[in-house]
Structure formats: C-alpha cells, structure tokens
C-alpha positions in Angstrom: 111.7 112.5 196.4 108.6 111.2 194.7 107.7 107.9 192.9 105.3 107.3 190.2 104.0 104.1 189.1 102.0 102.8 186.3 101.9 99.2 185.0 105.3 97.6 184.8 107.1 101.4 184.8 108.3 102.6 187.8 109.8 106.2 188.0 111.6 107.9 191.0 112.1 111.7 190.9 115.3 112.9 193.6 116.8 116.0 194.3 120.4 116.8 193.6 123.1 114.8 195.6 126.7 114.1 195.5 127.5 111.9 192.3 124.4 112.3 190.8 124.7 115.4 188.3 124.0 119.0 188.4 120.5 118.5 188.9 117.6 115.8 189.7 118.2 112.3 189.7 115.4 110.2 187.9 115.5 106.4 188.9 113.7 104.2 186.2 113.0 100.4 187.0 113.3 98.3 184.0 113.4 94.4 183.4 116.7 94.1 181.8 119.2 96.9 182.5 122.1 95.6 180.0 119.5 96.1 177.2 118.4 99.6 178.0 122.5 99.9 179.0 123.2 99.1 175.1 120.7 101.0 173.7 121.1 104.4 175.5 124.7 104.5 176.1 125.2 104.7 172.3 123.6 108.5 172.6 124.7 109.7 175.9 127.7 110.2 178.8 128.0 107.1 180.6 128.7 107.6 184.6 128.7 103.9 185.2 128.6 100.8 183.4 126.0 98.0 184.1 127.0 96.3 187.6 125.1 93.8 190.4 124.9 95.9 193.6 125.3 94.2 197.2 121.8 95.0 197.7 120.3 92.9 195.1 119.6 95.1 191.7 121.3 95.7 188.6 122.3 99.0 188.1 124.2 101.7 185.6 124.2 105.6 185.5 123.6 108.1 182.2 123.7 112.0 182.3 121.1 113.3 180.0 122.3 116.2 177.8 121.2 118.4 180.7 123.4 117.1 183.1 120.7 115.0 185.2 121.2 111.6 186.0 119.5 108.8 185.0 120.0 106.0 187.1 118.4 102.6 185.8 117.6 99.9 187.9 117.0 96.2 187.1 117.1 93.2 188.7 120.5 91.3 189.6 121.9 88.7 187.1 124.7 86.4 187.8 126.0 86.5 184.2 126.0 90.0 182.6 125.0 90.0 178.7 
C-alpha cells in the first residue's frame, strides 16, 4: 500500500484483495463523491453506487477497463445528491 498527496489530491494504491477487482485498488479522495459518480458511471462499470459508510465517508466503487477497482472516498452526507 502506498499513499501520495499533492495539494488537494490524495491517491492510495493497494494490492489486490477480495472485492477489489483483478488487479490494484486505487483509492481517490475527492470533495464530492456524488458529483464524480455522476460523471464517471456513464463511462465505466459500477461495482457499488455512492453510500455513506459507518466510518464517516461517502464512497463508491467502479472498475476501470483493465479490471482495477477505483474506490472513491468523499465526505459523508446526510442528503444524497
């Protein structure tokens, strides 16, 4: 596992594990998970739609064309957009 941060962008690369596709899992921290879901879900396969996690984040999972998981993390919200 490795994390990289530059300005407001945070990216984490993780090894393959159950539920995270065939290859690496890339976690991307964003300001608004729902906004990115609306944009990206039209282009790639959706594993899980946006939902609030019990640990205080709003997440969703997509598969890139190579089978890698994109795990997107944003702030939790009580009102889904």
